[in-house]
C-alpha positions in Angstrom: -162.8 -20.5 29.2 -165.6 -19.6 31.6 -163.3 -17.4 33.7 -162.0 -15.7 30.6 -165.5 -14.8 29.5 -166.3 -13.3 32.9 -163.1 -11.3 32.8 -163.9 -10.0 29.3 -167.4 -9.1 30.2 -166.2 -7.2 33.3 -163.8 -5.1 31.2 -166.5 -4.4 28.6 -168.9 -3.2 31.4 -166.2 -0.9 32.7 -165.7 0.6 29.3 -169.4 1.2 28.8 -169.7 2.9 32.2 -166.8 5.1 31.4 -168.4 6.2 28.0 -171.7 6.8 29.7 -170.1 9.0 32.3 -168.2 10.9 29.6 -171.5 11.5 27.6 -173.2 12.8 30.6 -170.4 15.3 31.3 -170.5 16.7 27.7 -174.3 17.0 27.3 -175.5 20.7 27.6 -177.4 21.4 30.8 -181.2 21.4 30.5 -182.8 24.9 30.3 -184.2 26.0 33.6 -187.9 26.9 34.0 -186.9 30.7 34.0 -183.9 32.5 32.7 -182.5 35.9 31.9 -183.7 37.4 28.6 -180.5 38.6 26.9 -182.0 39.8 23.6 -185.3 40.2 21.7 -185.4 40.2 17.9 -188.4 40.9 15.7 -188.9 39.5 12.2 -191.7 40.1 9.6 -192.5 43.7 10.7 -193.0 46.4 8.1 -195.5 48.8 9.5 -194.3 48.9 13.1 -190.8 49.5 14.4 -189.3 46.6 16.3 -189.0 48.5 19.6 -192.7 49.3 19.5 -193.6 45.6 19.0 -191.3 44.6 21.9 -192.8 47.3 24.1 -196.3 46.2 23.3 -195.4 42.6 24.2 -194.6 43.6 27.7 -191.2 41.9 27.6 -187.9 43.6 28.4 -184.3 42.6 27.8 -182.7 41.8 31.2 -185.8 40.5 32.9 -186.2 37.0 34.2 -188.7 35.2 32.0 -190.2 31.8 31.3 -192.1 30.2 28.5 -195.4 31.3 30.2 -194.2 34.9 29.9 -193.6 34.4 26.2 -197.0 32.9 25.7 -198.7 35.8 27.5 -196.7 38.2 25.4 -198.0 36.5 22.2 -201.6 36.7 23.5 -201.1 40.4 24.3 -199.8 41.1 20.8 -202.5 39.0 19.1 -205.3 40.7 21.0 -204.4 44.1 19.6 -205.7 43.2 16.1 -202.5 44.6 14.6 -201.2 41.2 13.6 -202.6 38.3 11.7 -200.2 35.9 13.3 -197.6 36.0 16.1 -195.1 33.2 17.0 -191.9 33.0 19.1 -188.8 30.9 19.3 -185.8 31.1 21.6 -182.3 29.7 22.1 -180.9 29.1 25.6 -177.3 29.2 26.6 -175.4 29.9 29.8 -175.9 33.7 29.9 -179.7 33.3 29.2 -182.3 33.2 26.4 -182.3 34.9 23.0 -186.0 35.4 21.9 -187.2 35.9 18.4 -190.7 37.3 17.8 -192.1 36.4 14.4 -195.1 38.5 13.3 -197.4 38.9 10.3 -199.0 42.3 10.3 -202.7 43.0 9.5 -203.4 45.1 6.4 -206.7 46.6 7.6 -206.3 49.9 9.4 -208.2 53.2 9.7 -207.2 56.6 11.0 -208.1 57.8 14.5 -209.7 61.2 14.7 -210.2 63.4 17.7 -213.4 65.5 17.5 -213.5 67.8 20.5 -210.4 67.4 22.6 -210.0 71.2 22.7 -207.6 71.1 25.7 -204.8 69.4 23.8 -203.0 69.8 20.5 -202.9 66.8 18.1 -199.1 66.6 18.7 -199.7 66.3 22.5 -202.4 63.6 22.0 -200.3 61.6 19.6 -197.2 61.7 21.8 -199.1 60.6 24.9 -201.0 57.9 23.1 -197.8 56.4 21.5 -196.1 56.4 24.9 -198.9 54.4 26.5 -199.9 52.4 23.4 -196.7 51.7 21.5 -198.4 50.3 18.4 -200.5 53.5 17.9 -199.1 55.8 15.2 -202.3 57.6 14.2 -204.1 54.5 12.8 -205.9 51.6 14.4 -206.6 48.0 13.2 -210.2 47.3 12.4 -210.3 44.4 14.8 -208.8 43.8 18.3 -208.6 45.9 21.4 -206.2 48.6 20.4 -209.0 51.1 19.8 -210.2 50.4 23.4 -206.7 50.9 24.7 -206.6 54.3 23.1 -209.9 55.2 24.7 -208.6 54.2 28.1 -205.5 56.4 27.7 -207.6 59.4 26.6 -209.9 58.9 29.6 -206.9 58.9 31.9 -205.7 62.1 30.3 -208.9 63.8 31.2 -208.7 62.7 34.8 -205.1 63.9 35.1 -206.2 67.4 33.9 -209.4 67.5 36.1 -211.6 67.6 33.0 -215.1 66.2 33.7 -216.2 64.0 30.7 -216.4 60.6 29.3 -214.5 59.4 26.2 -216.5 57.6 23.5 -215.6 56.5 20.0 -217.5 55.5 16.9 -216.4 53.4 14.0 -217.3 55.6 11.0 -218.0 54.2 7.6 -220.6 52.9 5.2 -223.2 50.5 6.5 -222.1 47.8 4.1 -218.4 48.4 4.3 -215.5 48.4 6.8 -214.9 51.4 9.1 -213.1 54.4 7.4 -212.2 56.1 10.7 -212.3 55.8 14.5 -213.9 59.1 15.8 -213.1 59.9 19.4 -215.0 62.5 21.4 -215.6 63.7 24.9 -219.2 63.6 26.2 -220.2 65.9 29.0 -218.5 69.3 28.7 -220.4 72.0 26.8 -218.0 73.4 24.3 -218.9 76.6 22.4 -217.1 78.3 19.5 -216.4 81.9 20.6 -214.3 83.1 17.7 -212.8 81.9 14.4 -209.5 83.1 13.0 -207.7 82.5 9.7 -204.0 82.8 9.3 -202.0 83.3 6.1 -204.8 85.1 4.2 -205.2 88.6 2.7 -207.7 91.1 4.1 -209.9 90.5 1.0 -209.9 86.8 1.6 -210.6 87.3 5.3 -213.7 89.3 4.4 -214.8 86.6 2.0 -214.4 83.9 4.6 -216.4 85.6 7.3 -219.9 84.8 5.9 -219.1 81.1 6.0 -217.6 81.4 9.5 -220.5 83.4 11.0 -223.0 80.6 11.3 -220.5 78.6 13.4 -220.2 81.1 16.2 -221.7 80.0 19.5 -222.3 76.5 18.0 -221.0 73.4 19.7 -217.4 72.7 18.9 -216.9 69.6 16.8 -213.9 69.3 14.5 -215.9 67.1 12.1 -218.4 69.9 11.7 -215.6 72.5 11.1 -213.9 70.3 8.5 -217.2 69.9 6.6 -217.6 73.7 6.7 -214.1 74.2 5.5 -214.7 72.0 2.5 -218.1 73.5 1.7 -217.7 77.2 2.5 -214.0 78.1 3.1 -212.1 76.3 0.3 -214.4 77.7 -2.5 -213.3 81.2 -1.5 -209.8 80.4 -2.8 -210.8 78.1 -5.7 -213.0 80.9 -7.1 -209.9 83.2 -7.1 -207.9 80.7 -9.1 -205.9 79.4 -6.1 -206.2 75.8 -7.2 -203.6 74.5 -4.7 -205.1 76.2 -1.6 -204.9 74.2 1.6 -207.0 74.8 4.7 -205.2 73.1 7.6 -206.7 71.2 10.5 -208.4 73.6 12.9 -206.4 74.4 16.0 -208.1 75.2 19.3 -207.5 77.3 22.4 -209.7 77.5 25.5 -210.4 81.2 26.1 -213.1 81.0 28.8 -214.5 78.5 31.2 -217.2 78.4 33.8 -219.6 76.0 35.4 -221.9 76.0 32.4 -219.6 75.9 29.3 -216.1 76.2 27.8 -215.4 78.9 25.3 -213.2 77.9 22.4 -211.2 79.9 19.9 -210.7 78.2 16.6 -207.9 79.0 14.2 -207.6 77.7 10.6 -204.1 77.8 9.2 -204.4 78.5 5.4 -201.9 78.2 2.6 -203.6 80.0 -0.3 -201.0 79.0 -2.9 -200.5 80.8 -6.3 -203.2 82.2 -8.5 -203.6 80.5 -11.8 -204.8 81.9 -15.2 -206.8 79.8 -17.7 -205.1 79.1 -21.0 -207.2 76.6 -22.8 -210.2 74.2 -22.5 -210.6 71.1 -24.6 -213.4 68.5 -24.7 -213.2 64.8 -25.1 -215.7 61.9 -25.2 -218.6 64.0 -26.4 -220.7 62.6 -29.3 -224.3 63.7 -28.7 -223.3 67.4 -28.6 -220.5 69.1 -30.5 -217.8 70.9 -28.6 -219.0 74.2 -29.9 -222.4 73.6 -28.2 -220.8 72.6 -24.9 -218.4 75.5 -25.0 -221.4 77.9 -24.9 -222.2 76.7 -21.4 -218.8 77.8 -20.1 -218.8 81.3 -18.5 -215.0 81.6 -18.6 -212.4 81.9 -21.3 -208.6 81.8 -21.8 -206.9 84.8 -20.2 -209.2 84.9 -17.2 -208.5 83.8 -13.6 -209.2 80.1 -13.4 -212.4 80.1 -11.4 -212.8 76.4 -10.4 -216.1 77.0 -8.6 -217.7 78.6 -11.7 -216.3 75.8 -13.8 -217.9 73.1 -11.7 -221.2 75.0 -11.9 -220.9 75.0 -15.7 -220.1 71.3 -15.8 -223.3 70.6 -13.8 -225.2 72.6 -16.5 -223.5 70.4 -19.1 -224.7 67.3 -17.4 -228.2 68.8 -17.2 -228.1 69.4 -20.9 -227.4 65.8 -21.6 -230.3 64.9 -19.3 -232.7 66.7 -21.7 -231.7 64.1 -24.4 -232.1 61.1 -22.2 -228.5 60.7 -21.1 -229.4 61.0 -17.4 -226.2 59.3 -16.2 -223.8 61.6 -18.1 -220.8 62.8 -16.1 -218.3 65.5 -17.0 -215.0 65.7 -15.1 -212.3 68.3 -15.4 -208.7 67.4 -15.6 -206.4 70.3 -14.9 -202.9 70.6 -16.4 -201.0 73.0 -14.3 -198.0 75.0 -15.4 -196.5 76.1 -12.1 -193.7 78.1 -13.7 -196.1 80.4 -15.5 -199.0 80.0 -13.1 -201.4 78.8 -15.8 -203.8 75.9 -16.2 -205.4 74.2 -19.1 -208.5 72.0 -18.6 -209.4 68.8 -20.4 -213.2 68.3 -19.9 -213.9 64.6 -20.2 -217.5 63.5 -21.0 -218.9 60.1 -20.1 -222.2 60.2 -21.9 -223.5 56.9 -20.7 -226.4 55.1 -22.2 -229.7 56.5 -23.4 -232.6 56.3 -20.9 -236.3 56.4 -22.1 -239.5 57.3 -20.4 -241.0 54.5 -18.3 -244.2 54.6 -16.3 -246.0 57.7 -14.9 -247.9 57.6 -11.6 -249.9 60.5 -10.1 -251.1 60.5 -6.5 -252.9 62.9 -4.1 -255.7 64.2 -6.4 -259.1 62.9 -7.4 -259.5 60.5 -10.3 -260.8 63.2 -12.6 -257.9 65.5 -12.1 -255.5 62.5 -12.4 -257.0 61.7 -15.8 -256.6 65.2 -17.0 -253.0 65.4 -15.8 -252.2 62.0 -17.5 -253.7 63.3 -20.7 -251.6 66.5 -20.5 -248.4 64.5 -20.1 -246.7 64.6 -23.5 -243.6 62.5 -22.8 -244.7 59.0 -23.9 -243.3 55.7 -22.8 -240.3 54.6 -24.9 -239.3 58.1 -25.9 -235.9 59.5 -24.8 -236.4 60.9 -21.3 -236.1 64.7 -20.7 -235.0 65.7 -17.2 -236.3 69.2 -17.8 -239.8 68.1 -18.8 -241.2 67.6 -15.3 -240.6 71.2 -14.2 -242.2 72.4 -17.4 -245.2 70.1 -17.0 -245.9 71.2 -13.4 -245.9 74.8 -14.5 -248.1 74.3 -17.6 -250.7 72.2 -15.7 -251.0 74.2 -12.5 -254.5 75.3 -13.6 -255.7 71.7 -13.9 -255.5 71.2 -10.1 -258.5 71.8 -7.9 -259.0 75.2 -6.3 -256.6 76.1 -3.5 -252.9 76.0 -3.1 -251.0 72.8 -3.8 -247.5 71.5 -3.2 -245.9 68.9 -5.5 -243.1 66.4 -5.1 -241.3 64.5 -7.8 -239.6 61.1 -7.7 -237.6 60.0 -10.7 -236.6 56.3 -10.4 -233.9 55.2 -12.9 -233.8 51.5 -13.8 -230.2 50.8 -14.9 -231.0 47.4 -16.3 -234.0 48.4 -18.4 -232.6 51.9 -19.1 -235.9 53.6 -18.2 -237.0 56.4 -15.9 -240.3 55.9 -14.0 -241.8 59.2 -12.7 -244.1 59.5 -9.6 -245.8 62.9 -9.0 -247.6 63.6 -5.7 -249.8 66.6 -5.0 -250.9 67.7 -1.6 -252.9 70.7 -0.4 -250.5 73.2 1.2 -250.4 72.9 4.9 -251.2 69.2 5.1 -247.6 67.9 5.0 
């Protein structure tokens, strides 16, 4: 019996060794520390094309990579600020590793603007930047280092073209809010506007644009300044002529002179005037304090005339001022155009938001002696609690000018509205002319 047990045990041990050897031969080989990268897939992307994300990671199909390389790629993508989260996974087989990049994109971006890169067109800048910074498509994340990457590429571009200057950028936006734009500029070169041209306009429109362009000549070139002038001085030329869809394009630049002291720049505004519209009707809504017939009297246009949008805005401001004389100091009037492109006509709905009634609060007078102050306070007829009249202060200053001491005086007015109490407090200050 004892020999039989030994013989059985020996056979059992042989079987176990055979099974172990077979298991070892069928187990997949362990992944090496580095391997060929045979594919890269991106999931979760919506804003950015997959090839751009791969390029920004620094990885390439066909390279020999390791997990350390994958982790560095994740850190590189995460530092841009373009993603809330980045992860990776991979599968290894004989030919190599298949990598999957899983991303969650950020939703906070702002446009990049180029203020004075007069040597390059926007198309040239965007193409160069996208080549060097694959995740740049005209917008930048509000956090991360992508904005700095763009700055570095712009600086390299200046060096390549032997342009002396330093690239800076500002995050523009309200003090209490997120940035609304990244404004890039070149510090160093003196850039002067030598001429301003407009394309796509009639001779009459060209003449009307010249007064607004003249103050810009020989000024420092800044696109932001030109865009402000286009909105304030150029666009109204077309709106006043009923060209309600006029578009003034982004200014284009050309360097026309250059010396040791400064660079002369020619500026060209491409303009699409659009069709001219005729006014067909005006309707009022939301008005209760004044009837539509009273408000209509403030309009200096009528159906059948060219739709002068500039004149209309002036009339709407007068309408708001009228409401102010009745205590509705927060009244707003907005125009809603209904365009008929087939007939080139427009009808306006003028919507009135009257707001709440504001009353006279406290009056303070500074800058004159106590006797004069008392006389002025006595002459003030708008008593506390009465509906405030925004036109009264001007009238009061005119009527009481003889109450001031001898000499010439300047006056300033500060009207402080209290939205909670619905009152207007008035502060008047008088100063002898030449002292301020």
